[in-house]
C-alpha positions in Angstrom: 0.3 0.3 0.1 1.3 3.2 -0.6 0.4 5.6 1.9 1.8 8.7 -0.2 0.2 8.0 -2.8 -3.5 8.3 -1.4 -2.2 11.9 0.3 -1.5 12.9 -2.5 -4.6 13.1 -3.6 -7.0 14.4 -0.7 -8.8 17.3 -2.5 -8.2 20.7 -1.8 -10.8 22.3 0.6 -11.3 26.4 1.4 -13.1 26.3 4.6 -14.3 23.7 7.1 -18.1 22.3 6.9 -20.4 23.5 9.1 -22.6 20.7 10.6 -25.1 20.2 8.5 -23.2 20.5 5.2 -21.0 17.7 6.6 -24.8 15.9 7.4 -25.8 16.5 4.0 -22.5 15.2 2.6 -22.5 12.4 4.1 -26.3 11.7 3.7 -25.3 11.8 -0.5 -22.5 9.3 -0.5 -24.8 7.2 1.5 -26.9 7.6 -1.1 -24.6 7.0 -3.9 -23.7 3.5 -2.7 -26.0 1.8 -1.0 -24.7 -1.1 -1.0 -21.6 0.1 0.8 -22.3 3.0 2.6 -24.7 2.8 5.5 -25.5 5.3 8.1 -26.8 5.4 11.3 -27.7 6.6 14.1 -26.1 6.1 17.7 -27.5 8.3 19.8 -27.9 11.6 20.2 -26.1 15.0 21.9 -26.7 17.2 24.5 -28.9 19.3 22.3 -30.7 16.4 20.9 -28.4 16.6 18.0 -28.5 12.8 15.9 -25.1 11.2 16.2 -24.6 9.1 13.4 -21.7 6.1 12.5 -21.1 5.7 9.1 -20.2 2.3 8.2 -18.2 1.4 4.6 -17.1 -2.3 4.0 -17.6 -5.8 5.1 -14.0 -6.9 6.4 -13.2 -9.2 9.7 -11.9 -7.0 11.7 -13.6 -3.5 13.0 -12.1 0.2 12.8 -13.4 3.4 14.4 -12.3 6.3 13.8 -13.3 9.7 15.9 -13.2 13.1 14.5 -14.4 16.3 16.0 -14.1 15.2 19.9 -12.8 19.0 20.6 -15.6 21.0 18.4 -12.6 23.5 18.0 -10.6 20.6 16.3 -12.9 20.6 12.8 -9.8 19.1 10.6 -11.1 15.5 11.4 -14.6 16.3 9.6 -12.4 16.8 6.4 -10.3 13.6 7.0 -13.8 11.2 7.7 -15.2 12.6 4.3 -11.9 11.5 2.5 -11.6 8.4 4.2 -15.5 7.8 3.2 -15.0 8.3 -0.9 -11.8 6.8 -0.6 -12.9 3.6 0.7 -15.7 3.4 -1.7 -13.8 3.8 -4.4 -11.2 1.5 -3.7 -12.0 -2.1 -3.8 -8.8 -3.4 -3.8 -7.6 -1.1 -0.3 -10.6 -2.2 1.8 -9.3 -6.0 0.7 -6.3 -5.3 1.7 -7.2 -3.6 5.2 -9.7 -5.7 6.0 -11.7 -3.3 8.1 -15.8 -2.7 8.2 -14.9 1.1 9.0 -17.5 2.6 11.4 -16.5 6.4 11.0 -18.3 9.5 13.5 -17.4 12.7 11.9 -18.6 14.8 14.1 -18.5 13.6 17.8 -19.8 16.8 19.2 -22.0 19.1 17.2 -23.2 21.2 19.7 -19.8 22.8 20.3 -19.3 22.2 16.8 -22.2 24.7 16.0 -20.6 27.3 18.5 -17.1 27.8 16.6 -18.9 27.8 13.1 -18.4 31.4 12.9 -14.7 30.9 12.3 -15.1 27.2 9.6 -15.6 29.5 7.0 -12.3 31.4 7.7 -9.5 29.0 8.5 -6.1 30.8 9.5 -7.8 34.0 10.8 -6.3 34.4 14.1 -8.7 36.9 14.9 -11.6 34.6 13.5 -10.5 32.0 15.9 -10.0 33.9 18.8 -13.5 35.3 18.5 -15.7 32.7 17.7 -14.1 29.5 19.7 -15.5 27.8 21.9 -14.2 24.7 23.8 -16.2 23.3 27.1 -13.8 22.5 29.8 -12.2 19.3 30.5 -14.9 16.9 32.0 -17.4 18.0 29.5 -15.0 16.8 26.8 -16.4 14.2 24.8 -13.1 12.8 24.1 -12.5 13.3 28.6 -15.5 11.6 29.8 -14.8 8.2 29.1 -15.4 6.1 32.5 -12.5 5.6 34.7 -11.8 4.0 38.1 -8.5 3.5 39.9 -7.5 2.7 44.0 -8.7 6.1 44.7 -10.2 7.9 41.5 -13.9 7.1 39.9 -15.0 9.2 37.2 -18.7 7.6 35.9 -20.6 10.5 34.1 -19.8 10.1 31.1 -21.4 12.9 28.4 -24.4 11.3 25.7 -21.8 11.7 23.0 -19.9 9.7 25.1 -22.3 6.7 26.0 -22.9 7.0 21.9 -19.3 6.0 21.3 -19.5 3.5 24.5 -21.9 1.8 23.1 -20.4 1.8 19.2 -17.3 -0.1 20.3 -19.3 -2.4 22.8 -20.8 -3.2 19.6 -18.3 -3.7 17.5 -15.3 -4.7 19.7 -12.8 -2.2 17.4 -9.4 -4.3 16.8 -8.1 -0.4 15.5 -9.4 3.2 16.7 -8.4 5.8 15.7 -9.0 9.9 17.1 -8.6 12.6 14.8 -7.0 15.9 16.7 -5.6 19.4 15.5 -3.9 22.3 17.0 -3.1 25.4 16.7 0.9 26.4 16.7 2.7 23.1 17.4 3.7 20.9 15.2 2.6 17.7 14.4 2.2 14.6 16.7 0.8 11.9 17.8 0.1 9.5 20.4 0.0 5.6 20.9 -1.5 3.4 23.7 1.2 0.4 22.7 5.3 1.1 22.9 5.3 0.1 19.3 8.6 1.8 17.5 8.4 0.7 14.3 4.5 2.2 14.3 5.9 5.6 15.6 8.3 5.8 13.4 6.0 5.3 10.2 3.6 7.8 11.6 6.7 10.2 12.4 7.6 10.0 8.9 4.0 11.2 7.3 4.0 15.1 8.4 7.4 16.1 6.0 5.4 14.2 2.6 3.4 17.8 2.9 5.8 19.9 4.1 4.1 19.9 7.7 7.2 19.9 10.7 6.9 17.4 13.6 6.5 18.8 17.2 9.7 19.0 19.3 8.8 21.6 21.3 7.3 21.0 25.1 4.5 18.3 25.1 1.3 19.3 25.3 1.0 17.2 28.4 4.2 17.9 30.6 5.9 14.8 31.1 4.4 12.7 28.0 6.7 9.6 27.0 8.3 9.4 24.2 8.3 6.5 21.9 10.2 8.5 18.4 10.4 12.1 18.4 6.9 13.6 18.1 5.3 10.4 19.0 4.3 9.4 22.6 3.0 7.1 24.6 -0.9 8.2 25.4 -1.1 9.1 29.0 -3.4 6.7 31.1 -6.6 8.4 32.2 -5.8 8.1 35.5 -2.9 10.3 35.3 -4.8 12.9 33.5 -8.2 12.6 35.0 -7.4 12.4 38.4 -5.2 15.8 38.1 -8.3 17.5 36.0 -11.5 16.1 37.8 -12.3 14.4 34.2 -12.8 10.9 33.4 -10.7 8.1 30.6 -9.9 8.8 27.4 -11.4 6.9 24.2 -7.6 5.3 24.3 -8.8 4.1 28.3 -12.0 2.4 26.4 -10.8 1.2 23.5 -8.1 -0.7 25.7 -10.7 -3.4 26.9 -10.9 -4.7 23.5 -7.3 -4.9 23.1 -7.6 -1.8 20.2 -4.8 -0.1 19.0 -5.5 3.7 19.8 -4.0 6.1 17.8 -4.2 10.2 18.2 -2.9 12.3 15.2 -2.6 15.7 15.8 -1.8 18.4 13.5 -1.3 22.4 13.7 -3.3 25.2 11.9 -0.2 27.4 11.3 3.2 26.2 9.9 6.7 27.1 12.1 10.2 26.3 11.2 10.7 27.0 14.9 8.7 24.1 16.2 11.3 21.7 14.8 14.2 24.0 16.2 16.4 22.2 18.7 19.2 24.2 18.4 19.8 26.0 22.1 17.7 29.3 22.2 20.7 30.8 24.6 18.1 31.0 27.3 18.3 28.9 30.1 14.3 26.5 30.5 14.3 27.7 33.7 14.0 31.7 32.5 11.6 30.2 29.8 9.6 28.8 32.6 9.4 31.6 35.1 8.4 34.2 32.0 5.5 32.1 31.4 4.3 31.4 34.9 4.7 35.1 35.3 2.3 35.7 32.4 -0.6 32.9 33.5 -0.6 34.3 36.5 -1.4 37.8 34.9 -4.1 35.7 32.5 -6.0 34.2 35.8 -6.0 37.9 37.7 -7.2 39.6 34.8 -9.8 36.9 33.9 -10.9 36.4 38.2 -11.0 40.2 38.4 -13.7 40.2 35.4 -15.4 37.3 36.6 -15.6 38.7 40.1 -17.0 42.2 39.5 -20.0 40.4 37.4 -20.5 37.7 39.3 -23.4 39.0 41.2 -24.9 40.2 37.5 -24.5 37.2 35.4 -28.4 35.1 35.0 -27.3 33.4 31.8 -25.6 30.0 32.2 -24.0 29.8 28.6 -21.7 27.4 27.6 -19.3 30.5 27.6 -19.1 31.3 30.7 -19.0 27.2 31.9 -15.9 26.9 29.2 -13.9 30.0 30.8 -14.5 28.9 34.6 -13.6 25.1 34.1 -10.9 26.3 31.8 -9.6 29.1 33.8 -8.8 26.0 36.7 -7.3 23.6 33.9 -4.9 26.3 33.1 -3.9 26.6 36.6 -3.1 23.7 36.9 -1.2 22.9 33.7 0.7 25.9 35.4 1.2 23.1 38.2 2.4 20.3 36.2 4.9 22.3 34.5 6.8 23.3 37.9 7.4 19.8 38.0 9.9 19.4 34.6 12.8 17.5 34.6 16.1 19.7 34.3 14.7 23.4 34.6 18.8 24.1 34.9 19.6 23.3 30.9 19.4 25.5 27.6 16.0 25.5 26.5 16.1 24.9 22.6 14.3 27.0 19.9 11.4 25.2 19.8 10.5 25.1 23.6 11.1 28.5 23.6 8.6 29.5 20.8 5.9 26.9 21.8 6.0 28.3 25.6 5.7 32.1 23.8 2.7 30.7 21.4 0.9 29.0 24.2 0.8 32.4 25.9 -0.7 34.0 23.6 -2.8 30.9 22.3 -4.5 31.0 25.9 -5.0 34.8 26.2 -7.3 35.2 23.4 -8.9 32.0 23.8 -9.9 32.6 27.4 -10.9 35.7 26.9 -12.7 35.4 23.8 -14.6 32.8 25.3 -15.7 35.2 28.4 -16.0 37.4 26.1 -19.0 35.7 23.8 -20.3 34.7 27.4 -21.1 38.6 28.4 -21.8 39.4 24.6 -24.3 36.6 25.8 -26.0 38.2 28.9 -26.8 41.2 26.7 -28.1 39.7 23.8 -30.5 37.7 26.8 -31.7 41.7 28.1 -28.7 41.5 30.9 -26.9 44.6 30.1 -25.9 45.8 33.8 -23.5 48.6 34.0 -21.4 46.0 35.7 -21.4 43.9 32.4 -21.4 46.7 30.5 -18.0 47.6 31.9 -16.4 44.9 32.3 -17.4 44.1 28.4 -15.4 47.1 27.4 -12.3 46.8 29.5 -12.0 43.2 28.7 -12.6 44.0 25.0 -9.9 46.6 25.7 -7.5 43.7 27.1 -8.1 41.5 24.2 -6.8 43.9 21.8 -3.9 44.6 23.7 -2.8 40.7 23.9 -4.2 40.4 20.2 -1.7 43.0 18.9 1.2 41.0 21.3 0.2 37.8 19.2 0.3 40.0 15.7 3.0 40.9 16.5 5.0 37.6 17.3 3.5 35.6 15.3 4.0 32.4 13.7 4.1 30.9 9.9 1.5 31.3 7.5 -1.8 29.0 8.0 -1.8 25.6 6.3 -3.7 24.4 3.3 -6.4 22.5 5.0 -6.1 19.1 2.3 -2.2 19.3 3.5 -4.0 18.8 7.6 -6.3 15.8 6.2 -3.7 13.7 4.2 -1.5 14.1 6.9 -4.5 12.3 8.8 -5.9 10.3 6.3 -2.6 8.7 5.9 -1.9 8.0 9.8 -5.2 6.3 9.6 -4.1 3.7 7.1 -0.7 3.5 8.1 -2.0 2.5 11.7 -5.2 0.1 10.3 -2.1 -1.5 7.5 -0.1 -2.3 10.7 -2.8 -3.4 12.6 -4.6 -5.8 9.8 -4.1 -9.5 10.1 -1.7 -11.0 7.6 -0.6 -7.7 6.7 1.9 -6.4 4.2 4.1 -3.4 5.4 3.3 0.0 3.7 5.4 0.9 1.1 7.9 3.5 2.4 6.2 7.2 2.7 8.1 8.8 0.5 
């Protein structure tokens, strides 16, 4: 199987599809291939939106692909469409891989609809920040699978998470792929097995599309690398307990002995994400600067939230997200304080990643809280305190946005390239997992 060739043929696109447009395109594919593709309802979202799984093929093994588990990460929707179309037209590939594919193209439609304000303008950082929504960890589809350890338990799966659980219970997959994307970092992956051969194949894929690997700080401090930019999946017992959430889809997939793959691709490209040369600054200094800026952000947000606390009347998702994300951000800062060898020289990638993460969190968090204040005003609750904080925080947003624009990452990456990397990763993992498999052709 020539994975690189399949990646090259992912079609171009200028924007992310809305939830309704995505459903319409999947319905058209189902109608066009009635003997090969079937769509079925596997549950409903918290607001009652139907959740569908599209099944393609009839192989002896089952694979589950989950797109959009975080609503601000819509690249997976494009990848899901590309995968369905590829499987429909390539019978030899279906036979070679030997899977029956179950593809959930939008795992959180409620949250996705709250991001659609920027879906039509991918790469526009202002649009992204002003129309951004991401729920707190304990309200995320990916992080609310049941979890039970000796000293911690979580058993409040969201309706969307429960739907994915029922799907996996039914088909007992041997492969589960969760499709994610980020902002300024390079591409990276998580595997639930310490498989160096597969890790090396995955690490070779982003470069085929001109996308750098992530060599800065890991997304979760202390994540164990298998090879550079491919990490062993942190257990839910570590993440869930630290943040008051549950397990991930990797934890649930483990019950079936499934290989679990997370693919993370960036939105913006910058060669500094892979620059491992010395920055000229001690790592401790980088961490101290980030900690000071993080305290400023937390103090700013808490001050604004306290000023309007007695006036808020709308239980909006933006308000809940702000409150929970602020706490998560604080806890991530505590984890960073335990990093090993803080006195070494920081790399360019680490310095760049730390600085861009600060810009990102400022704009995301403040943008979300401004949406919460706008929801109050739209609901007819424009109290003096709410109006005053809306004005003050909007001014702070412009200040922080200006600082981010003065320190930008590289240009946005073509959407087709991002979907191509995710598609290549899914196919590589499938070829590696399939019974009686032959090794895929070199990724070149």
